[in-house]
BASE-213839 format. One line per field, with one value per residue: y negated, z, x of N, C-alpha, C in turn. Coordinates in pm, 1 decimal. Example, Ala and Ser with C-alpha at 12.3 -4.5 7.8 and 13.67 -1.06 7.14 Angstrom:
2
nc2 [569.0|225.0]
nc3 [780.0|708.0]
nc1 [1319.0|1285.0]
cac2 [450.0|106.0]
cac3 [780.0|714.0]
cac1 [1230.0|1367.0]
cc2 [330.0|-3.0]
cc3 [780.0|787.0]
cc1 [1320.0|1290.0]
END
This chain:
198
nc2 [-2707.5|-2889.1|-2666.0|-2524.9|-2672.4|-2717.5|-2491.8|-2438.6|-2614.5|-2472.2|-2240.7|-2384.0|-2498.1|-2237.3|-2138.6|-2310.1|-2308.9|-2059.7|-2080.1|-2272.7|-2124.0|-1901.0|-2075.7|-2133.9|-1874.3|-1834.7|-2028.9|-1943.2|-1759.7|-1798.0|-1956.3|-1797.7|-1617.0|-1821.7|-1808.7|-1579.8|-1578.1|-1743.4|-1626.1|-1433.7|-1541.0|-1613.5|-1404.0|-1298.9|-1537.8|-1464.6|-1174.4|-1329.5|-1455.5|-1195.3|-1097.0|-1247.9|-1227.3|-951.7|-971.7|-1117.8|-902.6|-686.0|-885.5|-898.5|-611.7|-564.0|-687.1|-591.8|-327.9|-368.1|-401.0|-172.3|-24.2|-91.6|-113.6|242.4|240.4|83.0|371.0|555.2|517.3|470.9|725.6|830.2|695.0|777.8|1008.7|1366.0|1481.2|1718.5|1776.4|1992.5|1947.8|1744.8|1824.5|2001.1|1899.9|1834.2|1812.7|1908.6|2034.5|1864.4|1651.0|1775.0|1757.3|1529.0|1397.3|1544.0|1474.3|1225.5|1297.6|1410.7|1146.8|1013.5|1167.8|1176.6|885.4|871.7|1023.4|859.3|626.7|714.0|820.4|559.3|414.7|586.5|552.4|281.2|287.6|448.1|283.4|61.8|178.8|194.1|-47.4|-182.9|12.4|-43.6|-349.2|-276.8|-159.6|-374.1|-562.7|-461.1|-421.6|-709.0|-794.5|-640.3|-800.4|-1032.3|-991.1|-953.3|-1195.9|-1334.2|-1214.4|-1328.1|-1599.4|-1627.0|-1513.1|-1641.5|-1880.3|-1789.0|-1805.4|-2065.2|-2182.3|-1997.6|-2187.4|-2406.8|-2380.2|-2320.8|-2465.3|-2731.0|-2581.0|-2600.6|-2928.7|-2936.7|-2796.6|-2987.2|-3217.8|-3173.2|-3033.5|-3259.3|-3430.8|-3289.3|-3307.9|-3579.2|-3557.6|-3465.4|-3647.0|-3911.1|-3698.1|-3663.9|-3939.9|-4036.1|-3881.2|-3952.9|-4267.6|-4174.4|-4042.1|-4318.4|-4455.7|-4324.0]
nc3 [8010.7|7867.8|7712.2|7902.4|8030.8|7737.1|7723.5|7967.6|7893.8|7671.1|7786.1|7962.1|7801.0|7631.5|7816.3|7867.4|7627.6|7641.2|7885.4|7808.5|7611.7|7724.0|7882.8|7695.6|7622.3|7856.8|7869.5|7659.7|7739.3|7931.2|7768.0|7687.3|7903.3|7999.1|7784.6|7835.2|8068.3|8020.4|7851.1|8052.6|8162.0|8054.6|8011.2|8295.5|8290.9|8122.1|8288.6|8499.1|8371.7|8293.1|8517.5|8647.9|8448.9|8569.0|8803.2|8778.6|8582.0|8784.7|9004.0|8876.2|8831.8|9105.7|9199.7|8998.1|9074.5|9341.1|9303.0|9169.7|9372.0|9564.7|9381.2|9368.1|9632.1|9680.3|9507.7|9641.5|9873.0|9821.3|9724.7|10004.6|10147.3|10022.5|10079.1|10184.7|9993.7|9734.8|9403.1|9273.2|9438.9|9335.7|9040.1|9133.5|9207.1|9010.7|8791.5|8521.6|8266.6|8091.9|8280.2|8432.2|8215.9|8193.9|8476.2|8460.1|8261.2|8426.5|8651.7|8493.2|8440.4|8640.3|8778.2|8595.7|8586.7|8827.5|8773.2|8592.7|8727.3|8928.5|8799.5|8636.7|8842.8|8918.3|8696.4|8657.8|8909.8|8842.5|8709.2|8775.4|8968.8|8766.0|8703.7|8926.3|8948.1|8716.1|8802.4|9028.2|8896.4|8696.2|8874.6|9049.0|8810.0|8743.9|9006.3|8927.5|8720.5|8897.1|9022.2|8878.6|8710.3|8908.3|9012.2|8733.6|8716.2|8962.0|8861.0|8671.5|8748.9|8884.6|8637.0|8590.1|8818.2|8760.0|8543.2|8585.5|8730.8|8583.0|8429.6|8639.6|8669.5|8387.7|8394.7|8559.6|8494.4|8223.7|8346.6|8519.4|8231.1|8143.2|8311.6|8301.1|8027.2|8060.3|8266.9|8051.4|7865.9|7992.4|8086.6|7812.4|7772.0|7952.0|7896.1|7621.9|7714.6|7826.4|7643.1|7494.5|7666.5|7663.6]
nc1 [16826.6|16615.4|16520.5|16431.0|16227.0|16059.8|15971.9|15793.1|15621.9|15489.7|15402.9|15215.9|15071.9|14975.6|14821.9|14577.4|14505.1|14396.5|14249.1|14019.2|13893.3|13778.4|13632.5|13478.8|13337.6|13223.7|13001.4|12824.4|12774.9|12629.0|12436.4|12298.5|12206.7|12030.0|11825.4|11748.4|11628.0|11389.6|11295.1|11194.4|11084.8|10845.0|10740.4|10663.7|10471.8|10254.5|10169.7|10091.5|9828.2|9698.1|9636.8|9538.1|9288.8|9213.9|9126.1|8899.2|8750.2|8745.2|8598.4|8345.8|8298.4|8269.1|8048.6|7872.0|7883.2|7775.0|7479.0|7390.7|7476.4|7268.3|7002.6|6977.3|6947.1|6725.3|6587.7|6670.0|6501.6|6238.6|6149.8|6210.3|5970.9|5709.6|5748.7|5749.0|5685.7|5672.0|5879.7|5710.5|5456.2|5380.5|5303.0|5119.5|4913.7|4776.1|4445.8|4378.9|4536.8|4670.3|4650.4|4807.2|5074.7|5087.3|5186.7|5395.3|5586.7|5577.1|5700.0|5933.2|6052.1|6090.2|6310.0|6492.4|6548.9|6626.1|6900.4|7027.7|7079.7|7237.9|7455.7|7546.7|7625.0|7845.3|7974.5|8092.8|8203.8|8483.5|8513.7|8567.7|8778.1|8976.6|9064.3|9201.2|9338.5|9536.4|9548.3|9713.2|9945.2|10013.6|10118.7|10269.0|10489.6|10518.8|10620.1|10868.8|10969.0|11009.8|11172.7|11391.2|11472.1|11514.5|11747.8|11866.1|11874.9|12095.2|12344.0|12376.9|12354.7|12650.2|12812.6|12778.0|12937.3|13164.1|13284.3|13286.3|13498.6|13702.0|13753.6|13844.5|14061.3|14139.6|14163.3|14329.6|14621.4|14606.4|14700.8|14908.7|15063.4|15092.5|15251.9|15513.6|15574.4|15589.6|15793.9|16005.8|15983.6|16137.6|16374.5|16489.0|16471.9|16634.6|16924.3|16955.4|17026.1|17238.0|17422.8|17477.1|17594.3|17841.4]
cac2 [-2784.3|-2895.7|-2591.0|-2442.6|-2803.8|-2662.9|-2319.5|-2444.9|-2681.5|-2380.5|-2179.2|-2434.2|-2455.1|-2124.3|-2107.1|-2433.1|-2241.9|-1972.8|-2119.9|-2270.7|-1976.4|-1891.1|-2154.2|-2127.5|-1742.3|-1825.0|-2117.3|-1872.6|-1600.3|-1930.5|-1992.8|-1589.0|-1656.1|-1890.4|-1734.7|-1440.3|-1616.9|-1795.2|-1527.2|-1316.9|-1639.4|-1596.3|-1267.3|-1355.1|-1607.1|-1363.5|-1105.6|-1436.1|-1436.0|-1079.0|-1071.5|-1362.3|-1173.1|-850.2|-988.4|-1134.4|-842.2|-617.5|-875.0|-864.8|-480.6|-477.2|-705.0|-445.5|-200.5|-356.1|-429.8|-78.9|50.5|-195.6|-0.4|353.1|265.0|102.9|412.1|633.6|417.6|480.5|813.5|878.6|647.3|863.3|1105.9|1480.7|1502.1|1748.6|1730.1|2071.9|1967.2|1676.2|1879.2|2108.6|1821.1|1811.0|1861.4|1979.2|2102.0|1737.0|1597.9|1854.1|1749.4|1385.3|1436.8|1603.1|1337.7|1088.2|1372.0|1427.6|1023.3|1016.3|1212.9|1109.8|731.6|830.9|1055.8|750.2|543.9|786.2|771.8|427.4|371.8|652.2|533.9|154.9|330.7|503.3|148.3|-67.5|225.0|186.0|-181.6|-208.3|81.9|-159.4|-406.8|-281.5|-103.5|-534.2|-660.5|-412.0|-449.9|-878.8|-827.8|-619.8|-904.2|-1143.1|-944.6|-953.6|-1318.7|-1393.8|-1174.4|-1322.5|-1710.0|-1582.0|-1434.6|-1809.0|-2023.8|-1738.2|-1824.7|-2219.1|-2192.6|-1971.6|-2206.8|-2535.1|-2333.7|-2316.6|-2670.1|-2764.6|-2501.4|-2683.1|-3057.1|-2916.6|-2795.7|-3077.7|-3283.8|-3061.0|-3057.6|-3454.6|-3435.2|-3178.5|-3411.1|-3677.4|-3560.2|-3411.3|-3713.4|-3870.4|-3641.5|-3735.5|-4123.3|-4074.9|-3789.9|-4072.0|-4329.8|-4152.6|-4082.5|-4412.3|-4507.5|-4233.5]
cac3 [8106.5|7802.9|7688.2|8016.9|8006.6|7709.6|7727.8|8063.5|7816.1|7564.9|7863.6|7949.6|7665.1|7643.8|7993.4|7800.4|7517.6|7689.1|7994.8|7676.0|7497.0|7857.6|7907.5|7599.5|7596.4|7945.9|7831.2|7509.1|7794.5|7993.5|7679.2|7660.6|8063.7|7965.8|7663.9|7926.3|8181.2|7991.5|7848.7|8196.3|8275.5|7982.6|8051.7|8444.4|8287.8|8072.4|8372.3|8571.4|8263.4|8281.7|8621.4|8641.9|8379.5|8565.5|8920.6|8738.5|8580.0|8878.8|9076.8|8815.3|8864.7|9227.4|9173.2|8954.7|9200.5|9450.3|9262.1|9148.2|9458.5|9602.6|9305.8|9435.1|9770.1|9677.2|9464.3|9761.8|10021.8|9739.5|9756.7|10106.7|10205.7|9933.1|10206.4|10189.6|9846.7|9622.1|9236.2|9228.4|9493.8|9236.3|8941.0|9161.4|9193.6|8837.1|8756.7|8470.9|8186.9|8029.6|8386.3|8423.7|8134.3|8257.3|8606.0|8414.1|8233.2|8508.1|8730.7|8485.8|8414.9|8821.1|8780.4|8470.3|8602.2|8941.9|8708.6|8565.4|8916.3|8994.9|8677.7|8567.7|8964.8|8916.4|8569.4|8717.3|9028.6|8755.0|8565.0|8935.0|9010.7|8692.6|8722.2|9024.8|8906.7|8675.6|8865.5|9109.4|8810.6|8644.7|8955.6|9036.3|8690.4|8736.8|9085.5|8918.7|8654.6|8900.6|9039.8|8743.3|8683.6|8976.7|8930.4|8617.9|8795.6|9052.0|8766.6|8560.5|8865.0|8906.1|8537.0|8571.1|8864.4|8665.8|8390.8|8657.3|8806.5|8486.9|8383.2|8694.8|8594.0|8268.5|8420.5|8656.9|8429.4|8145.4|8412.3|8505.0|8149.1|8124.6|8428.9|8237.8|7912.3|8161.1|8254.9|7954.2|7756.6|8114.1|8108.0|7739.1|7742.0|7997.9|7791.0|7552.8|7727.6|7875.7|7477.6|7437.4|7736.0|7689.0]
cac1 [16728.8|16535.6|16467.1|16326.1|16074.8|15973.6|15879.3|15754.5|15505.1|15496.6|15281.5|15107.6|14965.8|14896.3|14722.6|14500.6|14426.1|14333.4|14134.7|13933.5|13838.4|13733.6|13486.8|13350.7|13263.7|13099.8|12887.7|12792.4|12641.5|12498.1|12313.2|12247.1|12147.6|11918.6|11721.5|11673.1|11537.5|11308.0|11144.4|11160.7|10960.4|10689.6|10688.0|10546.2|10352.3|10202.4|10173.8|9971.2|9697.6|9647.9|9662.6|9395.9|9127.0|9182.2|9106.1|8797.4|8676.3|8756.9|8541.6|8299.8|8285.1|8193.8|7909.3|7816.0|7851.8|7638.1|7403.8|7314.3|7403.9|7080.8|6874.6|7006.0|6895.6|6529.0|6502.7|6609.1|6404.0|6099.7|6122.1|6161.4|5894.5|5633.6|5725.9|5798.2|5590.8|5857.8|5772.8|5634.0|5350.9|5281.3|5283.4|4998.7|4784.5|4665.2|4311.3|4391.3|4662.2|4685.9|4713.3|4974.9|5226.4|5137.0|5295.8|5520.2|5630.0|5640.2|5899.5|6077.8|6105.5|6164.5|6392.6|6585.9|6586.7|6740.8|7018.0|7095.8|7143.6|7418.5|7536.8|7600.8|7723.6|7945.3|8096.3|8092.6|8327.4|8551.6|8608.6|8604.5|8926.0|9075.3|9115.1|9251.0|9520.9|9586.7|9646.5|9809.5|10064.2|10054.4|10189.3|10433.8|10532.9|10545.4|10744.8|11009.1|11029.8|11051.2|11338.1|11491.8|11516.8|11597.2|11879.8|11937.7|11936.0|12180.4|12409.7|12369.7|12457.7|12736.7|12868.8|12834.4|13051.0|13329.5|13275.5|13306.9|13575.2|13802.9|13728.4|13903.5|14165.8|14185.8|14238.0|14463.6|14729.5|14641.0|14777.4|15049.9|15114.2|15164.0|15343.5|15587.7|15562.8|15687.5|15934.0|16058.8|16010.6|16227.5|16515.0|16542.2|16547.3|16806.5|16999.3|16971.5|17075.6|17397.6|17488.1|17502.4|17688.3|17911.9]
cc2 [-2805.2|-2764.4|-2466.4|-2514.8|-2756.3|-2499.2|-2371.8|-2515.8|-2580.1|-2293.1|-2214.1|-2453.6|-2341.3|-2083.8|-2253.7|-2358.5|-2112.6|-1996.2|-2149.1|-2195.5|-1953.0|-1997.9|-2153.0|-2002.8|-1781.8|-1939.4|-2083.3|-1778.2|-1726.2|-1927.7|-1894.2|-1601.7|-1677.9|-1852.4|-1637.6|-1478.4|-1670.8|-1715.9|-1425.6|-1437.2|-1646.7|-1475.9|-1282.0|-1422.3|-1502.3|-1271.3|-1201.6|-1424.3|-1329.3|-1020.1|-1135.7|-1284.2|-995.8|-863.6|-1031.0|-1076.9|-724.0|-726.7|-900.4|-715.7|-455.0|-585.4|-652.7|-365.5|-165.2|-375.4|-277.9|62.7|17.3|-80.7|131.4|347.8|240.5|231.0|553.0|596.6|436.1|576.4|919.7|813.5|695.2|1029.9|1233.1|1579.2|1572.9|1761.3|1829.5|2031.8|1803.9|1750.7|1982.8|2022.4|1781.1|1900.1|1914.9|2010.9|1965.0|1614.7|1684.0|1790.6|1595.0|1348.3|1481.4|1550.0|1252.0|1217.3|1389.7|1251.9|967.3|1030.1|1156.3|906.1|799.3|941.3|892.8|661.7|562.7|775.2|678.2|386.5|467.7|614.3|399.8|182.8|342.6|340.4|55.2|26.2|189.2|18.4|-238.2|-117.8|-9.5|-285.1|-437.0|-271.5|-251.0|-600.9|-588.6|-470.7|-627.6|-900.3|-765.9|-745.7|-1000.5|-1150.7|-984.3|-1062.7|-1406.0|-1326.9|-1268.0|-1506.7|-1724.2|-1590.8|-1601.1|-1873.5|-1931.4|-1788.1|-1998.3|-2229.7|-2136.4|-2079.0|-2339.6|-2520.9|-2350.3|-2420.7|-2722.6|-2740.1|-2579.8|-2807.3|-3035.3|-2888.0|-2880.2|-3161.4|-3261.4|-3054.5|-3229.7|-3451.2|-3422.3|-3248.8|-3521.5|-3697.4|-3507.0|-3495.7|-3825.7|-3814.0|-3662.2|-3888.9|-4103.9|-4007.8|-3885.3|-4193.6|-4307.5|-4105.5|-4155.9|-4449.7|-4437.3|-4249.5]
cc3 [8015.7|7747.8|7805.2|8017.8|7906.6|7644.7|7817.2|7958.5|7738.9|7683.8|7915.3|7892.9|7604.3|7769.9|7903.6|7744.5|7581.4|7779.1|7913.2|7659.7|7583.7|7862.2|7869.1|7573.2|7757.3|7935.2|7733.0|7630.7|7891.7|7934.4|7641.8|7735.3|8068.6|7869.3|7774.8|8006.9|8121.7|7909.5|7907.4|8195.3|8174.6|7954.1|8149.6|8407.5|8157.9|8155.4|8454.8|8541.2|8316.9|8418.9|8706.2|8602.1|8472.4|8690.2|8886.8|8657.4|8664.1|8974.8|9005.6|8859.3|8985.4|9261.8|9133.4|8990.0|9282.5|9444.4|9205.7|9268.8|9595.7|9509.6|9363.7|9556.5|9760.0|9635.8|9595.0|9908.7|9967.6|9770.2|9922.4|10209.2|10087.4|10063.8|10149.9|10054.7|9778.2|9452.9|9211.2|9275.5|9394.9|9118.1|9024.9|9158.5|9106.8|8867.7|8649.8|8380.3|8160.6|8185.9|8449.3|8388.5|8154.3|8413.2|8574.3|8419.8|8289.7|8630.5|8677.0|8418.2|8548.2|8821.6|8677.0|8529.7|8818.9|8918.2|8663.8|8620.5|8884.8|8867.8|8635.9|8751.6|8938.7|8816.9|8595.5|8829.0|8985.2|8731.5|8723.6|8981.6|8901.1|8675.5|8788.0|9029.6|8828.3|8672.2|8967.5|8969.5|8769.9|8790.8|9017.5|8912.4|8688.5|8889.8|9055.8|8856.8|8779.1|9026.4|8950.2|8705.2|8811.3|9033.2|8766.7|8635.0|8934.1|8973.8|8687.5|8657.5|8907.4|8788.5|8582.4|8673.8|8834.5|8602.5|8507.2|8699.4|8675.4|8417.5|8495.1|8694.7|8468.7|8310.9|8490.2|8617.2|8305.4|8231.8|8451.2|8357.6|8105.0|8189.3|8346.6|8130.8|7909.7|8142.1|8178.5|7880.4|7891.9|8070.3|7917.1|7698.9|7827.7|7939.0|7686.2|7556.2|7795.2|7772.5|7501.4|7510.3|7741.9|7512.7]
cc1 [16642.6|16419.5|16335.7|16150.6|16009.5|15896.9|15830.9|15612.9|15423.8|15373.9|15207.8|15002.1|14898.6|14777.4|14574.4|14444.8|14318.8|14190.9|13994.7|13796.8|13766.9|13578.2|13398.0|13318.9|13151.4|13022.7|12797.6|12707.9|12579.7|12416.5|12247.3|12135.4|12002.5|11774.8|11665.4|11600.6|11413.4|11215.9|11116.8|11002.4|10818.7|10614.2|10601.2|10478.9|10247.6|10076.1|10095.7|9804.6|9681.6|9586.0|9485.9|9252.5|9125.3|9075.3|8901.8|8711.0|8709.8|8625.1|8341.8|8223.9|8212.7|8080.8|7824.9|7730.1|7754.9|7522.6|7348.8|7347.3|7330.8|7013.4|6910.0|6951.6|6740.9|6523.8|6493.7|6526.3|6241.4|6072.2|6135.6|6040.8|5743.1|5594.7|5748.9|5745.6|5776.7|5737.3|5693.3|5458.3|5253.6|5189.8|5126.8|4899.1|4712.6|4553.8|4273.4|4521.5|4738.2|4700.0|4834.8|5077.6|5183.6|5204.8|5395.5|5624.1|5670.7|5771.3|5990.3|6141.0|6143.1|6302.6|6525.5|6621.8|6700.6|6902.6|7111.0|7190.1|7322.1|7496.3|7623.3|7691.9|7827.4|8066.7|8137.7|8230.5|8448.9|8634.4|8692.8|8814.6|9012.3|9122.9|9153.6|9328.9|9545.8|9613.1|9699.6|9969.0|10114.3|10118.8|10287.8|10511.5|10593.1|10643.2|10864.7|11001.3|11084.1|11199.7|11399.2|11538.6|11547.0|11734.0|11969.2|11970.1|12031.0|12302.7|12447.4|12462.2|12614.0|12851.7|12931.8|12943.4|13151.8|13287.6|13360.3|13457.5|13705.6|13827.7|13829.3|14020.6|14240.6|14219.2|14335.0|14600.3|14737.8|14726.7|14899.0|15098.4|15166.0|15287.3|15484.9|15595.3|15674.7|15821.2|16050.0|16074.3|16160.8|16352.2|16525.5|16598.2|16676.4|16933.1|17041.0|17084.8|17238.5|17442.1|17530.6|17616.5|17801.6|18032.6]
END
């Protein structure tokens, strides 16, 4: 009977040792998961900053686009208000070759100005499209990091629950160990009394 009790105590000690090792491993995993969560949060904070900058950049580009549209519309309105005058008719109004050269330079300037307005507007629109695309990509990436962070937090809570369950198991095992040790001590004490009486 004493041998069985000692074997039982040894098994309980082994279980306690294994459970304590598991708790230590889980606690290490919890620390690593907390570090991963902190890194993930820093990444999210970085995305917040980038998204705010991109939003400001998009607002600036939209204002610039609106101004360029206004300039374009003014140019078109001016061309309409000047009537059906074609560039050739302007050239033919010249009284001399020097007037014709001046008018030709004027026509080239008008055409260049119109082209520059359109090119700047197209460039702004391309920048705006790229900025919106970058913003959407960052928002998608941010959402992915947020999902991963939530998964890590859930994993952390699960690991903490596992650690708590093992700690509860250790406490129960220690109580059982103490009870078995008391029984063994009581048995030995009883055996000693019985031997003295005999």
